[in-house]
N, C-alpha and C positions, 0 to 999 in steps of 0.2 A: 413925907410925900416925895420929896426929891429922891430919897433912897429907893423908894419903891419904883419910881420912874426909871432910875438908873438900872435897877435889877431887871425890869421888864425889857429895857432897851438891850441889855446884854444878852438876855435870853433870846430875843428876836434875832439879834445879830448872830448869835451862835447857831441858831436853827437855820438862818439863811446861809451861813458858811457851810454848815453840814449839808444843806440841800445842793449848794453849788458843787461841793466836793463829791456828793453822790452822783450828781448829773455827770460830772467829769469822769468819774470812775465807770459809770454805766456806758458813757460814750467810748471810753477806752476798751471796755469789755466787748462792746458791739464791734468796734473796729478790729479787735483781735480775733473774735469769733468769725467775723466776716472774712478776714484775711485767711483764717484757717480753712473756712469753707471753700473759698476760691482756690486755695492751694490744693485742698483735697479734690475739688472738682477738676482742677487742671491735671492732677496726677491720674484721676480716673479716666479723663479724656485721653491722656497719654497712654494709659494701659489699654484702653479700648482701641486706640489707633494702632498700637503695637499688635494687639490681638487680631484686629482686622487685617493688618498687613500679613501676619502669619497665616491667617485664614485665606487671604487672597492668594498667597504663594502656594498654600496647600491645594486650593481649588485649581490653580494653574497647573500644578504638578499632576493633579488627577486628570485634568483635561488633556495634558500632554500625553499621559500614559494611555488615556482612552483613545486619543487620535492616533497614537502609535500602535495600539493594539488592533484597531480596526483594519488597517491595511494588511497586517500580519494574519489576522483571522480570514480576511478575504482571500489572501494568497493560499492559505492552508486549505480553505474550502475548494478553491480552484484546482489545487494539486490533487485533492481527493477525488474531485469529479473527473479530472484528467486520467487518473489511474483507473477509475471505474470504466471510463470510455475505452481506454486502451485494452483493458481486460475483456470487455464485450467484443471488441474487434478481433482480439486473439481467439476468443471462443468461436466467432464466426469463421475465421480462417481454419481453425482446427476442425470445425464441424464439417466443412466441405472437403477436407483432405483426409486427415487421419481417422476421424470418427466415421466418416462415410465409408472409407475403405474397410475399416474394422467391422462395421455393421453389415456390409455387403458380402463379406467373406463367409463361405459356407463350411470352411474347414475349421470347425470349432472344437472338436474333440481331440484330445492328445492321447497318444498311445506309443507303443514300442514296436518298431518294424524290424524284421529280419531281412538282411540283404541277400537276395537269391542270385542275382546276376548283375554284373556291371561290365559293360563292353562298349567299345567304340564301333559304331555301325558304318558311318560314311562321313564325308566332308560336306559342310554346309557353307554356301557362299554368303558373304556379308560385304557391306560397303562402308568405307570410312572416309572422313573428310580430309582432304589434302590441301585445302585453301578455299578462297572465295570461288564459289561455283565450280568446285573441283571435287569429284567423288571417284574413288578407285575401289576395285573389288579385291577381297581377300577371302581366305577360307579358315574354318576352324572345325575340329572333329566333333561329331555329334555323339555324346555319351548317353546311353540309355541304361537306366537302373530299374530293376524290378524287385519289389519287396513283398513280404507277407505281413499283414497287419495282425497283431496278436489278438486284439479285441474282436475282430470279425473273422479272421482266418482266411480272408480272401487275398488273392495276389493282385497287386496294383502297380502301376507305373509311378515312379517317384519323380517329383519336380522340386526345383529349388525353392520357389516361392510363388505368390500369386501372379507376379509379372510374367514369369516364365510360362505359367499355365495359360494366361490370357492371350499370349501370342499364338497359341495353337501349335506350338512346336512340340515334338515328341522327345526332344533332347532334355536331359536333366538340367543342364546349365548352359546359359548363353553368355559367353564372355564378351567384353567390349571389343568391337572389331578394331583391328589395328594392322599396320603394314607388316609387322613381324609375325608371320603365321607360325614360325617355330616356337615362339614364346607362348602362343595360344595353345599349341599342341602339348607343350610341356605342362601347362597349367591344368589341362583336362586330364592328362595322365596322372598327375599328382592327386587330383580329386578321386579318380577311379581307384587308385591304390589305397587311399585312406578309407574309402567305403568298404573295400574288400577286407582290410585288416580289422576294422571295428565290428562288422557284422550286425550288431545290435545298435540301432540308432533311434532317437526320439522322432516322432512324426505326427502329423495332423491329418485327420481324415474327415470326410463328410458323413455325419451320422444318418442323414436321410438317403445316402447312396445315390444322389443325383450326379455327383462327380466321382468317376472311377479312380482318378489319380489322387495320390496323397502328396503332402508337402513336407519337405524337410524343416523349413522355417516359415514363419508368417512375417509379413512386412510389419504389421502392428499387432502385437499381442496385448494382454492385460497390463503388463508392466509398462510397455511403451505408451499406452493410452493414459495410464495414471501419471506417468512422468510428464507427458505433454500437458495434461490438465492441471498439474501442480502449480506451475508458475502463474498462469492467469488467475487461478483461484487465490493464490497469495496476494497478487496485486489487487484483486477485487476486495479481499478482506482488509488489506492495508488502507485502501482509499476510503472504504466505509468506516473504518476505525478512526481515521483522521477527522472525517466530518463529524462523527459522534463526539469525539473529544472536544472539538471546537464548540459545538453546540452546548455541551456540558459546561465548558468554561464560561460561555456567555450566560447561561442560566445561573451559575453560581455567583458570577459578578453582579447580576441584577438582584439576586437574593440578598447579597451582602449590602448593596446600596439601600434596599428597602428596609433591612434591619437597622442600618445606620440612621435612616430618616425617622424610624419609629423611636429609637433611643433619644434622638434630639427633641 
């Protein structure tokens, strides 16, 4: 009996020791896993904080670029609008000067004229400015030129341009009045000799025959009108192109932001 009691006591003691050892090992395992979990959670928090920092820096950079782009876009749009406004003003100025003179001119048909006669008829008085409230009289020779228009076959008086015809003078050319009348006489003689030597000259006439005189040159022909309208047209196209490019850039940036939000 005593042996049996001893054996049972040893078994119970052994089981109790095993239970205490198991409890101790389980406590150790719990502490180790808890420490690992806390370490892992700390590392995850650190990774998240680093990611958030980079994310905040990225967002700040994007905000900086957006705030930097907005004033540039506004300036570009203002530049385009200014160019368009300047081109419209240039169109207005050209419309009341060059285009109006070109449209009012009746000498629209070009032909070849044969010089029939070129002679100085008389001296014409003119006045020139010699200072403030000072005008003096000078003289220049009146050159009259008669030509035959090949397209119509009629004989007409030749004038230099529309301004000479509008003054109502019968002279071919009206030089700028100056004190030296000898220089004006020399210039008129030089023109007369050139017309005599050339004989055939290009000229412009009125197809409706309302104006009998023909012109040697026009103040504003097709080339002059096209050249005058070229620069405001280029400015208008440039301003419109700037505005369109800015709007296209804004649309593409918004589209990229929407695509980025969808992917997230």
